[in-house]
N, C-alpha and C positions, 0 to 999 in steps of 0.2 A: 320684285326681286331686290336683294340687298345690293347696296352701292358702296363705293369707297367712303363716301361721306358718312354713311351709316356706321361703318366700322370705326371711323374716328370718334363718332358719338358713343359707340359701344365702349371703347377704351376708357373714355372719361366716365361713362355711366358705371361701368364695372368697378373702377377704382373707388368711386364714391360709395356706390351702393353696397359693395362687399363689406366695407368697414361698418357702415350703418347697420347692415343686416346682422352681422355677427354681434355687434355691441347691443343692439336692441333685443336680439335673440336671447342672449344670456340674462339680460335684465328681466325680460318678460318670463322666461322659464323659471328663474329663481322665485319670482312672485307666485307663479302658477303652482310650483312644486309644493309650496306651503299651504295652498288653498284647496287643491283638487285631490280627491282620493285616487289611489292607484287604479281602481277599476274603471275610472272615467277617461283614462288617457287615450284609449284607442276607440275609433268609431266602430260601432258594432251593429247589432240587430235591435230593432225597437222592442219594447217590453211585450206588447201584444203578439208580435211575430215570434218572439222567443218562446212565449208560452205555448204557442201552436206547435212549434218545432219540437219542443220537449215532450209534448203529450200525444203527438200524432202517431198512428201506427197504420201500416198498409200503404197502398199507392194513393197519392194525392198529387197528381201531375199538375193540374191547373194552379192550385195554391203555391206549389213550389216554383212554377214558372213565374208567377207573380212576384214571389219573394226575390228571385234572381234578378228580374228586371228592376224591381224597386231598389235593390242594393246597388246596382250599377248606376242607376239614374241619380241616386242620392249620395253616391260615393265621390266626395269632392276630390280625393287624391287621384282616382281613376280618370275623372273628367279633366283635371288639370293636365295629366299626361296626354290624353287624347287631344286636347286643345293644342298642346305643343307639337304633337305629331302632324296634325293637318294644317298648322298655321300658315305655311307657305306653299301648300299643295293646291294646285288649280284644276288639274285634270282628274276626273272621276276614276280613271285607270290607276293613277298613283294613289289616290285615297283608298281605293279598293284593295290594292296590294298591301299597304301598311296596316290597314284594318284587319285584313285576313291574317297577316303575320302575328299581330297582337292577339287575335282571337285564338289562333292555334296555340300560342304560348300559354295564355291564361286558362284555356279550356283543358289543356293537358295536365297542368299542375293542380288545377281545382279538383278534377276527377281523381288524380293520383293521390293527392294529399288527403282527401276525405276517405276514399275507399281503402287506402293502404294504412291509414292511421299514422302516417308520418307527421311528427309534431315539430314545429319550429316556433320560436317565440314570436307572437304576433307583433310585438313592439319592434323587434329587429326587422321583420319582414316589411312592416309599414315604414320603417326608417329607410329601407332600400327603395320602397315605392316613392318616398319623398325625394330620394336622390335621383330617381328616374326623371322626375319633373325638372330638377336642376340640370341634369345631363341634357335633356331635350331643349331646354331654354338656351343653354350655352351653344348647343348645336345650331339652333336657329339664328343665333347671334354671330355665327361664324368664328367662334373662339378657338376651336381645335386646330385648324390650319395655322392660325396666328401664333398659338402657344406652342404647338408640338410639330408643326411643319407637315402634317398630313390630316386627312379627313377620315375618321372612322366610318365603317360601313353602317349607315343608318338602318338598313333593313335588318342586319344582325342585332343591332342594339334594341330595336323595337321588339324583335322576337324574344331576346333574352329577358328584357324587362317585362314582357308579357308573362313569362314563367313566374316571375316574382309577384306580379299582380294576381296571378291565379292562386299562388300560395297564400296571399293575403286574404282572398275570399275563403280559401279552405280553412284558415285559422279561425275565421268567424264561426263556421259551422262546427268545428271541432270543440268549441266551447260547450256544445250541447250533447246530451246523451241521446244520440239518434237511434231510433228503433231499427233493428236489422230487417224487420218486415217491410219490404218495399223500398229499402234504402237505395239500391242501385237505380231503379227507375225514377225515384224522387230526386236523386242527385243529378241524373241526366236531365230531368225537367228543369231543375234549378239552373243548370248550365245553359240550357236553351233560353231560359228567361234572361240570363246575363247577356246573351247575344242580342236578344230583342231589346233589352234596355240600352245596350251599347249603340244599336242602330238608331233608336229614338233620340238618344243624347247627341249622337253625331249629326243627325238630321237638323236638330236645333242649332248646334254649333255652326254647321256649314251655312245655314241660312243667315245667321248673324254675321259670320265672317265674310260672306259674299256681299252683304250690304255694306259692311265696313270697307271692303276693298274698293268700292266705287268712289270713295272720297280721296282726293289728291294727297291728303296728309297721311294716308295709311302707312307709307314707307317710313315716315318719321315717327309715327306713333308706334310702329311695330317694334322698334328698339326698346322703347319705354315699357311696352306690354310684356316683352320677353324678359326684361330685367325684373319686372313685377312677378312674372311667372317663376323666375329663378329664386326670388326672395321667398315666395310661398313654399317652394320646395325645401329651402333651407329651414324655414320655420317648422314644416312638417317633420323633417329629420330630427331637429332638436327636440320637438315635442315628444316624439316617439322614443328617442333615446333616453330622455328624462324619465318617461314612464317606465322604461326597462329597468333603470337603476333604482327607481323608487319601489318597484315591486320585487326586487331580488331578495 
């Protein structure tokens, strides 16, 4: 659990890291903007997988389940958010609650986004996903009661950000000309695969977290870890927003 001494460390860490993060962010993004083509800014689907999705017709449930699981396991932004969600959770009951809320959120918007054809800029959606990492890291650091005098409902936040994570997945599939033949069962299978991938990723994260919690220094290192998590979220936000402006 977090202690007052951790919060004092947090204040110092946030003051220093925020300046360093924003300074290094703009320097690195300025260099990347000149070197990286616009199409490379958002993580997407591997070339071989993209070719399969573009050319497939009819029901292919197992391949789409595999693609859904693969996307979740290799989706660094999703994994960072999930790490933040379970960072201080010890009881499986609590882990199950938050994971369920996240799954409901991203499953709903994944299915809706693809099947309805609703289009949102993938860069903006991924920037919000990056913000979700920042939000959860600050939540873990106890920043909101100190800054605003109240604690936002973490359950509602996880559900809401789950909606955006689902739209992030939907935008990746909307990049392809999906055959209407077998579309609904294939997308449902993809969604099931996402849930399987989430469970596999969480299993690995929980094993590592439980091993880490056995060390006495965990409480001290937890502050630095969440500052690093926040920094990663800021970088993801800047990365995607730069991609958005470069492709306009």
